[in-house]
Structure formats: C-alpha cells, structure tokens
TILO-956448 format. One line per 2 residues: number of its first residue (from 0); for each residue x, y, z of C-alpha. Coordinates in pm, whole numbers. Layout:
NUM> X:Y:Z  ...
REM end
This chain:
0> 0:0:0  146:345:-91
2> 250:578:186  -30:795:321
4> 42:1169:305  -191:1411:483
6> -254:1772:407  -358:2012:674
8> -712:2027:523  -741:1649:548
10> -696:1630:926  -1064:1695:1017
12> -1176:1424:773  -911:1182:899
14> -1014:1242:1256  -1377:1190:1164
16> -1300:862:989  -1086:746:1286
18> -1362:827:1527  -1635:674:1302
20> -1464:407:1091  -1800:236:1015
22> -1980:547:898  -2029:552:522
24> -2111:924:532  -1775:1004:683
26> -1587:816:415  -1803:964:136
28> -1743:1317:269  -1373:1243:265
30> -1389:1117:-95  -1588:1421:-198
32> -1329:1645:-36  -1049:1475:-234
34> -1235:1460:-565  -975:1681:-733
36> -681:1480:-597  -481:1223:-791
38> -645:892:-882  -413:696:-651
40> -519:913:-352  -889:860:-421
42> -837:490:-476  -645:466:-146
44> -931:628:44  -1180:384:-114
46> -953:90:-29  -925:203:337
48> -1304:251:353  -1375:-91:200
50> -1133:-251:443  -1352:-124:722
52> -1686:-173:535  -1643:-457:285
54> -2019:-520:257  -2117:-165:155
56> -2278:-165:-190  -2260:213:-206
58> -1885:220:-151  -1821:-62:-395
60> -2044:89:-661  -1886:435:-639
62> -1537:287:-625  -1599:76:-937
64> -1754:367:-1118  -1455:581:-1032
66> -1225:305:-1157  -1412:282:-1490
68> -1400:658:-1526  -1024:644:-1485
70> -1004:403:-1781  -1154:641:-2032
72> -923:720:-2319  -680:438:-2238
74> -580:146:-2455  -729:-189:-2360
76> -381:-330:-2312  -311:-81:-2033
78> -233:-259:-1700  -489:-37:-1537
80> -762:-244:-1706  -640:-558:-1538
82> -623:-380:-1202  -986:-273:-1251
84> -1079:-631:-1338  -921:-751:-1014
86> -1114:-485:-821  -1437:-615:-979
88> -1340:-968:-886  -1276:-861:-523
90> -1610:-676:-518  -1798:-981:-638
92> -1680:-1172:-334  -1917:-955:-137
94> -2151:-816:-409  -2225:-1136:-606
96> -2600:-1085:-558  -2595:-738:-710
98> -2686:-749:-1084  -2563:-394:-1141
100> -2208:-497:-1047  -2224:-797:-1278
102> -2358:-584:-1566  -2082:-325:-1525
104> -1817:-596:-1505  -1948:-776:-1815
106> -1969:-450:-2008  -1608:-373:-1908
108> -1493:-714:-2029  -1688:-668:-2356
110> -1508:-338:-2407  -1176:-525:-2359
112> -1283:-781:-2626  -1216:-1074:-2391
114> -1469:-1311:-2547  -1418:-1626:-2346
116> -1370:-1444:-2016  -1681:-1236:-2087
118> -1890:-1545:-2167  -1772:-1718:-1849
120> -1845:-1406:-1647  -2200:-1393:-1787
122> -2243:-1757:-1693  -2109:-1689:-1339
124> -2355:-1399:-1311  -2647:-1620:-1410
126> -2540:-1884:-1157  -2490:-1632:-880
128> -2807:-1428:-926  -3158:-1556:-852
130> -3380:-1641:-1149  -3598:-1340:-1091
132> -3306:-1114:-1183  -3187:-1307:-1487
134> -3398:-1093:-1713  -3158:-805:-1641
136> -2856:-1005:-1752  -2989:-1173:-2067
138> -3035:-866:-2291  -2668:-773:-2250
140> -2567:-1138:-2285  -2764:-1167:-2612
142> -2614:-843:-2734  -2269:-985:-2661
144> -2313:-1320:-2838  -2475:-1160:-3144
146> -2197:-904:-3172  -1933:-1178:-3175
148> -1927:-1383:-3491  -1929:-1722:-3323
150> -2259:-1880:-3434  -2235:-2197:-3232
152> -2184:-2004:-2909  -2468:-1769:-2997
154> -2704:-2054:-3080  -2629:-2235:-2755
156> -2681:-1915:-2555  -3005:-1845:-2739
158> -3131:-2195:-2661  -3076:-2133:-2291
160> -3241:-1793:-2327  -3549:-1946:-2494
162> -3608:-2166:-2189  -3645:-1854:-1978
164> -3815:-1626:-2232  -3994:-1829:-2501
166> -4195:-1522:-2599  -3881:-1388:-2769
168> -3877:-1671:-3022  -3910:-1427:-3312
170> -3583:-1261:-3210  -3409:-1599:-3212
172> -3569:-1691:-3545  -3450:-1369:-3702
174> -3096:-1439:-3583  -3107:-1793:-3721
176> -3233:-1663:-4054  -2942:-1414:-4072
178> -2698:-1685:-3962  -2835:-1913:-4238
180> -2920:-2185:-3989  -3255:-2239:-4158
182> -3324:-2589:-4031  -3336:-2481:-3668
184> -3518:-2162:-3777  -3792:-2373:-3934
186> -3819:-2586:-3619  -3862:-2276:-3401
188> -4131:-2151:-3640  -4313:-2482:-3610
190> -4288:-2477:-3230  -4429:-2124:-3216
192> -4718:-2216:-3448  -4804:-2531:-3254
194> -4792:-2348:-2919  -5145:-2230:-2849
196> -5022:-1988:-2581  -4764:-1818:-2801
198> -4822:-1445:-2852  -4615:-1263:-3112
200> -4443:-951:-2979  -4444:-810:-3332
202> -4818:-852:-3359  -4808:-1135:-3612
204> -5093:-1382:-3632  -5054:-1758:-3657
206> -5153:-1723:-4020  -4864:-1485:-4092
208> -4620:-1711:-3909  -4749:-2004:-4112
210> -4694:-1817:-4437  -4341:-1726:-4332
212> -4269:-2088:-4243  -4406:-2208:-4578
214> -4197:-1954:-4767  -3888:-2056:-4569
216> -3916:-2430:-4617  -4036:-2414:-4977
218> -3750:-2188:-5091  -3478:-2375:-4905
220> -3547:-2744:-4953  -3181:-2844:-4921
222> -3125:-2657:-4596  -3439:-2767:-4414
224> -3433:-3139:-4351  -3579:-3180:-4001
226> -3939:-3111:-4097  -4181:-3293:-4324
228> -4250:-3012:-4567  -4527:-3186:-4759
230> -4725:-3265:-4444  -4680:-2914:-4301
232> -4801:-2735:-4612  -5092:-2972:-4660
234> -5194:-2907:-4301  -5191:-2536:-4380
236> -5403:-2598:-4690  -5668:-2770:-4481
238> -5654:-2504:-4208  -5626:-2174:-4396
240> -5889:-2177:-4669  -5819:-1822:-4782
242> -5454:-1901:-4870  -5500:-2233:-5047
244> -5361:-2114:-5381  -5050:-1962:-5224
246> -4982:-2274:-5017  -5023:-2508:-5315
248> -4776:-2294:-5508  -4536:-2308:-5213
250> -4553:-2688:-5206  -4495:-2711:-5580
252> -4210:-2460:-5551  -4053:-2682:-5284
254> -4041:-2979:-5522  -3923:-2763:-5811
256> -3629:-2633:-5607  -3562:-2988:-5495
258> -3536:-3093:-5860  -3844:-3319:-5850
260> -4019:-3172:-6154  -4263:-3458:-6210
262> -4368:-3442:-5847  -4419:-3065:-5882
264> -4638:-3127:-6189  -4846:-3375:-5988
266> -4888:-3113:-5714  -5010:-2856:-5965
268> -5259:-3102:-6114  -5386:-3195:-5769
270> -5421:-2827:-5681  -5627:-2727:-5985
272> -5851:-3027:-5923  -5918:-2936:-5559
274> -5922:-2554:-5520  -6265:-2405:-5453
276> -6231:-2040:-5555  -6155:-1872:-5883
278> -5884:-1661:-5718  -5696:-1968:-5593
280> -5741:-2139:-5929  -5598:-1838:-6111
282> -5293:-1832:-5881  -5225:-2203:-5923
284> -5293:-2212:-6297  -5070:-1912:-6369
286> -4787:-2070:-6167  -4843:-2404:-6343
288> -4832:-2241:-6686  -4520:-2046:-6592
290> -4357:-2368:-6474  -4432:-2547:-6801
292> -4306:-2249:-7002  -3984:-2237:-6801
294> -3934:-2609:-6859  -3973:-2563:-7235
296> -3744:-2258:-7232  -3477:-2441:-7033
298> -3492:-2734:-7274  -3461:-2509:-7576
300> -3166:-2322:-7422  -2988:-2650:-7358
302> -3030:-2732:-7730  -2891:-2397:-7839
304> -2528:-2492:-7780  -2545:-2834:-7945
306> -2810:-2972:-8176  -3078:-3187:-8015
308> -3082:-3562:-8056  -3393:-3745:-8169
310> -3480:-3839:-7812  -3435:-3483:-7690
312> -3645:-3353:-7979  -3920:-3593:-7883
314> -3898:-3476:-7520  -3933:-3115:-7631
316> -4241:-3196:-7837  -4389:-3370:-7532
318> -4332:-3063:-7317  -4489:-2835:-7578
320> -4788:-3069:-7604  -4828:-3056:-7225
322> -4827:-2676:-7229  -5079:-2661:-7514
324> -5306:-2915:-7345  -5293:-2715:-7024
326> -5404:-2400:-7202  -5683:-2585:-7381
328> -5811:-2730:-7055  -5835:-2397:-6876
330> -6210:-2327:-6943  -6302:-2678:-6834
332> -6084:-2657:-6523  -6236:-2322:-6432
334> -6583:-2469:-6475  -6484:-2752:-6241
336> -6383:-2495:-5979  -6721:-2322:-6001
338> -6901:-2655:-5972  -6696:-2745:-5667
340> -6802:-2413:-5521  -7170:-2486:-5587
342> -7243:-2831:-5727  -7612:-2735:-5758
344> -7545:-2459:-6015  -7748:-2570:-6316
346> -7608:-2301:-6546  -7249:-2421:-6491
348> -7347:-2780:-6571  -7494:-2664:-6902
350> -7180:-2463:-6967  -6968:-2770:-6900
352> -7164:-2967:-7158  -7103:-2692:-7413
354> -6729:-2708:-7339  -6736:-3081:-7411
356> -6900:-3038:-7751  -6794:-3314:-7988
358> -6720:-3563:-7707  -7043:-3763:-7669
360> -6915:-4008:-7411  -6794:-3728:-7181
362> -7120:-3539:-7237  -7323:-3839:-7125
364> -7100:-3878:-6820  -7141:-3509:-6741
366> -7520:-3522:-6769  -7530:-3834:-6555
368> -7315:-3674:-6289  -7521:-3355:-6306
370> -7863:-3515:-6255  -7722:-3725:-5971
372> -7550:-3430:-5801  -7799:-3146:-5832
374> -8053:-3138:-5550  -8372:-2974:-5690
376> -8458:-2796:-5365  -8107:-2647:-5340
378> -8049:-2583:-5709  -7950:-2249:-5856
380> -8147:-2232:-6179  -8400:-2478:-6316
382> -8290:-2838:-6250  -8546:-2989:-6488
384> -8356:-2837:-6782  -8071:-3083:-6714
386> -8306:-3379:-6764  -8463:-3222:-7072
388> -8124:-3144:-7227  -8006:-3496:-7145
390> -8307:-3645:-7324  -8273:-3403:-7617
392> -7910:-3511:-7655  -8022:-3871:-7704
394> -8296:-3752:-7940  -8047:-3557:-8151
396> -7842:-3873:-8181  -8148:-4078:-8295
398> -8175:-4273:-7969  -8544:-4218:-7897
400> -8580:-4512:-7662  -8295:-4383:-7443
402> -8455:-4037:-7445  -8783:-4191:-7324
404> -8596:-4364:-7041  -8446:-4030:-6936
406> -8789:-3863:-6942  -8936:-4150:-6743
408> -8677:-4097:-6472  -8717:-3720:-6492
410> -9090:-3722:-6413  -9020:-3911:-6090
412> -8782:-3648:-5948  -8910:-3443:-5653
414> -8881:-3093:-5798  -8930:-2780:-5596
416> -9203:-2634:-5819  -9492:-2799:-6000
418> -9410:-2598:-6310  -9074:-2777:-6339
420> -9242:-3118:-6351  -9503:-2986:-6594
422> -9225:-2859:-6820  -9067:-3206:-6827
424> -9401:-3363:-6928  -9452:-3099:-7195
426> -9105:-3159:-7340  -9169:-3532:-7342
428> -9498:-3481:-7526  -9341:-3241:-7775
430> -9067:-3496:-7848  -9333:-3756:-7927
432> -9513:-3507:-8151  -9189:-3430:-8337
434> -9165:-3800:-8415  -9538:-3819:-8502
436> -9627:-4045:-8211  -9956:-3865:-8145
438> -10128:-4147:-7962  -9832:-4187:-7729
440> -9830:-3811:-7668  -10199:-3814:-7571
442> -10142:-4110:-7340  -9860:-3923:-7167
444> -10089:-3626:-7110  -10369:-3849:-6981
446> -10124:-4004:-6740  -9987:-3667:-6629
448> -10329:-3507:-6575  -10485:-3805:-6400
450> -10643:-3695:-6073  -10479:-3874:-5777
452> -10682:-4067:-5521  -10605:-3806:-5256
454> -10630:-3458:-5393  -10378:-3203:-5274
456> -10389:-2826:-5282  -10182:-2681:-5565
458> -9990:-2446:-5333  -9932:-2700:-5052
460> -9553:-2720:-5034  -9563:-3020:-4801
462> -9706:-3240:-5077  -9481:-3377:-5355
464> -9514:-3208:-5691  -9644:-3530:-5850
466> -9952:-3509:-5627  -10022:-3149:-5733
468> -9949:-3187:-6103  -10314:-3246:-6200
470> -10383:-2875:-6144  -10107:-2751:-6374
472> -10265:-2515:-6627  -9959:-2544:-6850
474> -10015:-2917:-6887  -10392:-2886:-6938
476> -10342:-2617:-7204  -10113:-2846:-7401
478> -10362:-3131:-7355  -10646:-2916:-7489
480> -10439:-2809:-7791  -10351:-3169:-7870
482> -10712:-3283:-7838  -10820:-3005:-8072
484> -10554:-3109:-8322  -10555:-3488:-8300
486> -10860:-3586:-8092  -11234:-3570:-8144
488> -11475:-3291:-8062  -11608:-3477:-7762
490> -11265:-3548:-7612  -11151:-3187:-7660
492> -11475:-3059:-7506  -11430:-3296:-7213
494> -11077:-3161:-7152  -11202:-2801:-7150
496> -11486:-2894:-6916  -11243:-3063:-6676
498> -11025:-2752:-6677  -11325:-2541:-6580
500> -11438:-2793:-6319  -11094:-2790:-6158
502> -11121:-2409:-6145  -10777:-2362:-6296
504> -10892:-2198:-6620  -10756:-1861:-6725
506> -10948:-1603:-6931  -10753:-1713:-7237
508> -10861:-2076:-7183  -11225:-1966:-7170
510> -11184:-1766:-7490  -11008:-2058:-7661
512> -11290:-2290:-7552  -11551:-2057:-7692
514> -11366:-2020:-8024  -11328:-2398:-8045
516> -11700:-2450:-7995  -11777:-2175:-8244
518> -11554:-2334:-8506  -11753:-2650:-8466
520> -12085:-2455:-8498  -12184:-2503:-8134
522> -12271:-2140:-8084  -12496:-2174:-7783
524> -12242:-2402:-7617  -11980:-2135:-7682
526> -12201:-1872:-7518  -12248:-2104:-7220
528> -11871:-2137:-7193  -11842:-1758:-7190
530> -12108:-1745:-6918  -11904:-1989:-6709
532> -11596:-1775:-6759  -11783:-1462:-6655
534> -11891:-1630:-6334  -11535:-1752:-6260
536> -11348:-1423:-6288  -11380:-1070:-6160
538> -11294:-736:-6310  -11059:-646:-6471
540> -10958:-1006:-6560  -11302:-1079:-6702
542> -11280:-792:-6954  -11140:-1004:-7238
544> -11410:-1266:-7187  -11688:-1005:-7191
546> -11543:-832:-7493  -11520:-1157:-7689
548> -11861:-1276:-7566  -12043:-956:-7661
550> -11867:-925:-7996  -11942:-1283:-8092
552> -12304:-1255:-7973  -12365:-941:-8179
554> -12199:-1097:-8482  -12410:-1411:-8444
556> -12754:-1270:-8374  -12736:-902:-8464
558> -13084:-763:-8390  -13260:-1099:-8365
560> -13214:-1124:-7990  -13189:-756:-7910
562> -13334:-774:-7561  -13098:-1053:-7464
564> -12806:-854:-7602  -12918:-549:-7406
566> -12936:-757:-7089  -12586:-885:-7149
568> -12452:-534:-7202  -12626:-403:-6894
570> -12494:-696:-6689  -12144:-628:-6816
572> -12154:-252:-6762  -12303:-280:-6416
574> -11969:-353:-6249  -11715:-264:-6519
576> -11440:-28:-6400  -11410:310:-6577
578> -11074:214:-6725  -11224:-44:-6963
580> -11577:99:-7001  -11515:299:-7318
582> -11493:10:-7564  -11792:-165:-7408
584> -12011:146:-7433  -11907:200:-7793
586> -11993:-161:-7874  -12331:-122:-7699
588> -12406:204:-7884  -12311:44:-8218
590> -12560:-234:-8148  -12837:19:-8085
592> -12745:220:-8395  -12744:-86:-8619
594> -13033:-282:-8474  -13205:-70:-8209
596> -13319:287:-8159  -13114:598:-8218
598> -13239:757:-7898  -13118:455:-7708
600> -12779:496:-7872  -12772:862:-7770
602> -12860:765:-7412  -12576:515:-7411
604> -12333:780:-7537  -12459:1009:-7262
606> -12393:739:-7000  -12050:674:-7149
608> -11942:1035:-7102  -12004:992:-6730
610> -11867:639:-6692  -11528:676:-6859
612> -11229:814:-6663  -11163:1191:-6689
614> -10873:1150:-6933  -11106:976:-7184
616> -11405:1210:-7150  -11287:1445:-7423
618> -11263:1162:-7678  -11599:1028:-7566
620> -11767:1368:-7614  -11614:1394:-7961
622> -11760:1056:-8056  -12094:1155:-7901
624> -12106:1482:-8097  -12008:1311:-8422
626> -12272:1040:-8390  -12540:1290:-8284
628> -12462:1507:-8585  -12486:1209:-8820
630> -12809:1079:-8669  -13000:1400:-8584
632> -12811:1683:-8745  -12569:1941:-8613
634> -12836:2142:-8433  -12886:1854:-8190
636> -12523:1877:-8082  -12576:2207:-7896
638> -12676:2052:-7561  -12388:1807:-7595
640> -12145:2093:-7645  -12291:2272:-7343
642> -12259:1960:-7131  -11900:1903:-7246
644> -11804:2262:-7168  -11952:2223:-6822
646> -11780:1890:-6743  -11439:1900:-6914
648> -11126:2064:-6769  -11039:2416:-6877
650> -10804:2326:-7163  -11047:2081:-7321
652> -11348:2302:-7243  -11175:2587:-7426
654> -11132:2365:-7732  -11497:2268:-7716
656> -11601:2633:-7695  -11403:2718:-8006
658> -11561:2431:-8196  -11907:2522:-8067
660> -11864:2885:-8167  -11736:2783:-8510
662> -12046:2562:-8550  -12274:2851:-8466
664> -12086:3073:-8710  -12136:2818:-8986
666> -12506:2803:-8900  -12524:3182:-8921
668> -12594:3225:-8549  -12344:3507:-8497
670> -12491:3628:-8167  -12487:3276:-8023
672> -12126:3240:-8132  -12036:3571:-7968
674> -12206:3459:-7647  -12004:3140:-7650
676> -11683:3339:-7694  -11785:3561:-7403
678> -11856:3255:-7193  -11521:3097:-7278
680> -11330:3417:-7210  -11378:3360:-6840
682> -11128:3069:-6843  -10879:3221:-7088
684> -10591:3416:-6943  -10476:3656:-7218
686> -10113:3598:-7122  -10144:3222:-7178
688> -10423:3163:-7430  -10337:3418:-7696
690> -10473:3189:-7970  -10827:3207:-7827
692> -10828:3587:-7818  -10688:3602:-8170
694> -10966:3371:-8291  -11230:3583:-8122
696> -11075:3899:-8268  -11086:3752:-8618
698> -11447:3650:-8557  -11543:4004:-8456
700> -11356:4155:-8750  -11542:3925:-8988
702> -11889:3937:-8834  -11902:4221:-8579
704> -11876:4596:-8565  -11690:4858:-8370
706> -11905:4815:-8062  -11862:4440:-8049
708> -11487:4475:-8088  -11479:4727:-7806
710> -11687:4493:-7590  -11443:4211:-7668
712> -11148:4430:-7569  -11330:4540:-7253
714> -11392:4180:-7156  -11027:4099:-7228
716> -10910:4379:-6995  -11157:4269:-6731
718> -11043:3905:-6745  -10679:4008:-6737
720> -10747:4224:-6432  -10916:3927:-6267
722> -10613:3706:-6326  -10377:3980:-6211
724> -10553:4000:-5876  -10486:3635:-5795
726> -10156:3717:-5622  -10324:3991:-5421
728> -10601:3750:-5336  -10351:3502:-5195
730> -10195:3776:-4985  -10537:3870:-4850
732> -10599:3506:-4758  -10273:3496:-4564
734> -10369:3814:-4381  -10712:3679:-4294
736> -10562:3354:-4160  -10332:3554:-3931
738> -10633:3695:-3744  -10999:3789:-3781
740> -11015:4104:-3991  -11301:4342:-4059
742> -11375:4522:-4378  -11227:4858:-4282
744> -10876:4980:-4294  -10901:5090:-3931
746> -10968:4729:-3823  -10685:4593:-4034
748> -10430:4851:-3932  -10348:4727:-3577
750> -10249:4383:-3706  -10066:4505:-4015
752> -9891:4820:-3913  -9656:4811:-4214
754> -9941:4791:-4470  -10115:5114:-4568
756> -10491:5145:-4595  -10497:5155:-4973
758> -10309:4825:-4994  -10558:4658:-4762
760> -10847:4789:-4969  -10694:4642:-5284
762> -10654:4306:-5114  -11015:4298:-5005
764> -11129:4398:-5353  -10929:4115:-5505
766> -11081:3873:-5255  -11433:3981:-5350
768> -11357:3950:-5722  -11219:3599:-5682
770> -11516:3500:-5468  -11759:3621:-5738
772> -11566:3423:-5998  -11576:3103:-5790
774> -11951:3143:-5740  -11998:3188:-6112
776> -11811:2865:-6186  -12012:2681:-5921
778> -12340:2793:-6087  -12286:2595:-6406
780> -12028:2826:-6555  -12274:3112:-6611
782> -12063:3403:-6722  -12056:3699:-6480
784> -11855:3968:-6646  -11651:4184:-6411
786> -11666:4535:-6543  -11403:4795:-6474
788> -11660:5048:-6343  -11789:4781:-6102
790> -11446:4744:-5950  -11416:5121:-5917
792> -11755:5141:-5747  -11656:4867:-5503
794> -11337:5049:-5421  -11536:5371:-5370
796> -11776:5193:-5134  -11488:5049:-4935
798> -11319:5388:-4913  -11645:5565:-4809
800> -11641:5706:-4456  -11994:5699:-4302
802> -11899:5969:-4052  -11808:6217:-4322
804> -12007:6547:-4309  -12178:6619:-4640
806> -12142:6989:-4734  -12324:7135:-5031
808> -12117:7332:-5276  -12167:7709:-5264
810> -12255:7736:-5629  -12532:7471:-5617
812> -12839:7575:-5813  -13147:7591:-5585
814> -13397:7635:-5869  -13460:7265:-5882
816> -13634:7262:-5538  -14008:7219:-5549
818> -14266:7326:-5285  -14553:7105:-5174
820> -14871:7218:-5006  -14927:7092:-4655
822> -15285:6979:-4577  -15475:7212:-4341
824> -15568:6928:-4111  -15211:6913:-4001
826> -15225:7249:-3831  -15553:7190:-3646
828> -15628:7483:-3404  -15306:7654:-3498
830> -15455:7756:-3828  -15456:8135:-3881
832> -15779:8316:-3908  -15715:8449:-4254
834> -15636:8100:-4375
REM end
C-alpha cells in the first residue's frame, strides 16, 4: 500500500474517519473532499473505507464507477484495465448478488474484447443471481453473443435464453435466418405455431407465421431437412382456406427447387382439381403455366449450344404438347372450380356440356353426374332443364328409346315447383309429336293429368309435386291443344270442361274454348262457356271474356235477340271499371245504332261520357257529338257541347267552346257564337291563351262591328285584371288567416302596421272579385262579367267614410227645389184666421 500523506485540510476528515470508521457518510465526505486529488489518492481512500466496510454496496459501486471513469481514453492493453478487473473480482466476493455490479463488469470485459472471459463471467452472473433477476442479464448477454461472430456459441446461448423467455422466439428466429441456420429456424417456427399460448411480440398472427414458415421451407429445400415439408403445407391448406392457392404454389415450388419436376407437376394437377375459388385457381394455374413455359425454355436453351438428338427432340415436343393441353383445358378446369363451389349450379353444368362439344361419351358422363348431383330444392337455376337437355341429346343422336328412359326418370324427381315437372311432361310430349307419335303423346298427357286418389292443394308445399301436377294449367293447355288437333270434338270438349271444373282456367282458356265450340258450330255451347268464364273471374280479368262474348253474340244474332243482347250489355256494364268501359259502351251504342233505336244509342253515349275516366271524357264527347250530328243533325249537338263545356277541364273546355262557336258561325248564329266566346273568355288568361283571343278577334272583325270589338277588348281587360288579382287574393288570404279582420282599414291597421290602408283595400277587392268568380263557376259556368266600373264602385264603397259630413257646394243651383202644399188638417187649431 502506498505511503499515506496528509494535508492540513485532510486532518478533520481523517479524525472523523478514525472516530467513526464504520460510517459511510464520513468516508463519502472524505472522498468528496479529495475529488480533485490524484487517482491513486482517491483509490487509497476507497480501499481504506472498504477494508472497514467490505459489505457496503454504495462504496463498492462508487469505487468501481470511479475506476471505470479512470479508464476512459486508455488502450485496452493498459495494465490499469487488469487492475480494474481484479477490483471487480474482489467486489464480487461480497456483491455477487448485485446485478448492477455484474452488468458493469461484463460491459467492461466486452469493451476489452475478452470473449471467453466475458462469456464465463455472464455464466457466473447467471449462476450467482436468482432467477428473478436473470432478465436483467440476458439482454446484454444476447447483445454480446450476437456481436461476436461465433454462431455456435450464440445458438447455444439463445437456446438457454429461450427456456427462460420463449416469448422472444421471433428474435431468435431472425438471428437464425441471418446466420443461415434455416433448419433450426424452421423448427422454431413450427414450435411457435403449434404453441397455443404463443403471442407474437411483433403482432403477427398464426396465419402470418405459417406463411413465413411455408416460404422458408419451400424456398430452401436443401437446408431444411428436419421437418416434413409436404405434411406441413398440406396441413396449412386444410386449415387456412383463404390461402390455399398460395400454399399449393409453395408446395410445388418446394419440389421444383428440390429438382423433382414430375412431383411438382403432380402437385399442380392436384391443386387445380381441388381448389374451390376462382382466385386460388388463377394463382395455381398461372404458376403451373409459368412452370411449363420455363421447362420448355430451359430445354430449348440446352439445345442452343449443341443440336438436339432425336430423343431430346421428342422430349421437347412432349413438353410443348403438355403446355398446349394445359391452355386448352383452362375453361373446363375453371368450370370444375365453379361446380366445386356450388355443385347445384345448373347453369355451370350446361356450360360444361357446351365445353365438351364433340365428345359424346364425356357429355353423357357429365349429364349423368349432373342429374345425380344437383338437388332440386337447393339448385341455382332450373334443374329440370338438365333432364330435358339430357333427353334431347339422345334424341339428336337418334336414340329415342334412351330419351324416353331419361324422361321417365325425370318425371319421378321431386322438384321444388310444380311448373318444373309440368315442363318435363310438356317436353316429353313435344318430343313424341316431333316423331309423329300422337297417340303416345296423348297417353302421356292423360297419365300426367290423372287426378290422384287423394287430392292435394296446388300451393301446398308439403305435398310432392307429383300429387299437385293435376292442377297444372300449363299441362292442361297443351292437352287441350292436342285434343283439338288430333282428338275428337267430344274429347276436346271434355278436356275443357275438366279444366273449368278444376277451377284452374284462365281467361284465355275460356276464350279458346268458346272459339273452339264456335268453329264446330256449337254457338250456344260457346255462349255457355263464356257465361261460365264470366262467373269464374272478376274485373278487370273478365274484360277479355266479356269483350269476346259480346262481340261474338252481336256478330251471331245481330238484332234478332236484341233484348238478350241489351241484358248482357247491362250486366257487363253494371260492375265494369271506368278504365275499360269505353270500348264496351261503344260496342253497346253500335248495337243500338245498327239494330235498335237511335235515342237509345244517344242515351248510351250520354252514360258513357259519365262512366269513362276523366282522361277519356274528351274523346268520348267527340264521338258523341259526331254520332249525334250524323243521326239527328248538327243542331242537336248544342246541348252536348254545353254539357261538355260544363264537365271538361279548362283546356279541353276551351277547345270545345271554339268548336261550338265555329259551328254557330257556320249556321249563321253570330250572336250565339259571340255569347259562347264571351262565356269561354272567363277561363282564358290573355297571357297564356293568346290563340283564343286572336280567334275571337278575327271573328269580330269578320262578323261584328266597332261596338262588339270594343266589348271584346273590354272583356279581355276585365279578365286580365281578374287574373292579375290572384296574387293579391292570396296575400289577402294569408292576412285573414293571421287573425280575424273586418272590412275597414281601421280594423286591419293594428295587425298590419306596415301595410297602408290603400293596400288593404286592394286586397279585399281582389278577394271579392275571386269569390264572385268562384260562385260563377259553381253555378254551371254562367258568365258573370266583371266590369271595370264595377271594381271602381266597389273600391269607392270600401273607401267611403260613413262619418263624413256632407257639405253642399256654394254654387249649387237651388232652382230645382219644389214646394208642396201641406194639408190644413195638419195644423188643427193653430190655423190662422185668414187662412
């Protein structure tokens, strides 16, 4: 130990340390006092203190920190480093449970690049410290082994580390990947994936880890030999359905990199035969095609240097044929994928048959597989079309007996809808008709329409379709057509009667039945059929039956059974909706014109104008006027015109007025025409209907005089003023709704302070004018002309003040005053004597 030299300032500290040798504060004050002294002096104080207090962590820690500070800037070969190491070793005798000391010591040894000594020191630290504090040592230990390029040491250390911290597997895997130790890397991946409790610190899912493992083992087949790659990837294919295409490609890539090209081709074929989605199929097929192209390219490049032998040339042709066959099979393979997705997709089965065109054996196999696979209740599309197409295929190939066998099986299938089974029967019957087997066709229809022992409701889904087929209108319609064509009158009539009895007839069936009976001259039977149809249906479905019935009846009997025809028409029109009434009324009126009375026809036209919907009234009035003019003359159309003008909307009423006025002009009734124009002017705004006013003007120029023209212009101004007041009228209505108002400006003023009296008077005048106009329209459109002087008088009355004092003018002439004698009896006794 060096000689101790004291300064005069040190004596108090020395005395304090001698008096209190076990006081850490005393020694620390002494060290703080000598902080600017030489390193040997400070070290000596620490050594003296530690001799007295060897178990003080504070002294050891500060001493070691001071020692490390003294090493800064020195070369690692300096003896001072070894002295510091020995100090650390002495400290660990007492501080071996302190992880901070171990960490500082290990860091110091790492700085000195003493690999083996550092590793052994880390191991001593792990043995000395409790397990709960190992997590403080391992990060620095891992940093050390990864910084030193000794892979075996690092791997062994990492293995020990994984036993304590398995959650850091990804860190170990990354190191193994960088160290190119891929076999152990793959094993750690597999362990992490199989561990249900493993949670990725990087936030990766099991699916991502699985993809990374598959990429690793498929791209490095020669470096990964501890795992069964085929089994691992196939397990992933069965587990992760959304990555099937990628995993199949990874498995094929594994065999390609391993040099097993035939095995890779088998994998691709298996993949395209098993994938379930178009996306996966596209991935696999593109990779397969690329693989075949690369094989052909590699073969051709190998021939470039030296010419190919005959065997090599044959091999090249084989590879090209494989590639071409693969491309040709793509539509069929894609169709297979869609059918694996949904084996009950009828459209895809038909598409598959089209792809196999020209291959009858494969077509038959496809149809057979289709009808066995497709479940009618789960089918997408119409499953019966598969059976029909299957039978038609045999028919096209002249195998009628086989087609009949297919149809026989088809009619026994439990379809979802009755219409599907009916379609199969119809196709079977049509096939027999095409081959002129009419008797067989009729027998099939008799069999199909036979009523079962236990009748079922047509819409009862719990019953099989075979039990409900007897109510199929489609089948009965075909049966009726065949009986008409190939059967007798009695059999056809019996079929129609059964259709009606089953209450499945449509209006068209009734009409067809009637026409059939009519063709065979059974007119009354036809009319009975129409009567049955009328009783079966309601409006508007019964319209076609009534129309046909009435037309045929009129054509048959004309005026012979007029009363019966009238009864039929009245029965029909009693409940007919307005939408279809027009044609029926016209037909009725035509009957009366041709075979009845003209006045009856006119009455029918009159009823028609009321029965048709508003949008057809104008046309009906035109027909009414035309027929009245032809039957009675134009003078009899005047009341019709008047009625039309009263009933029709303004636009159509205006047109009627013009035609009415023109009629009167042609008849020479100028005054009547002028009256009609005056009447129509009430609904003609001059700003909108300029054509009307121009027509009236031309009429007055041709047939009137100056007074009539002035009257026309006055009426025009009056009507325009009426229309101009509509806005003011609306304002007055708003004011009246705001509160009860009286007729004077004084009453209105408190509620409308911003409106002057004159404005309120104008509003009330407009209201009165509009009210007069509405009353005129309500009274049968009697024209009430609104004269300009009338409006002025109304305004004057409204502005009149009853409290005004009437003063006579000074220059009034008094000569107009007359005197009247008063009777004497009035005065009585007041009478003067001289009188």
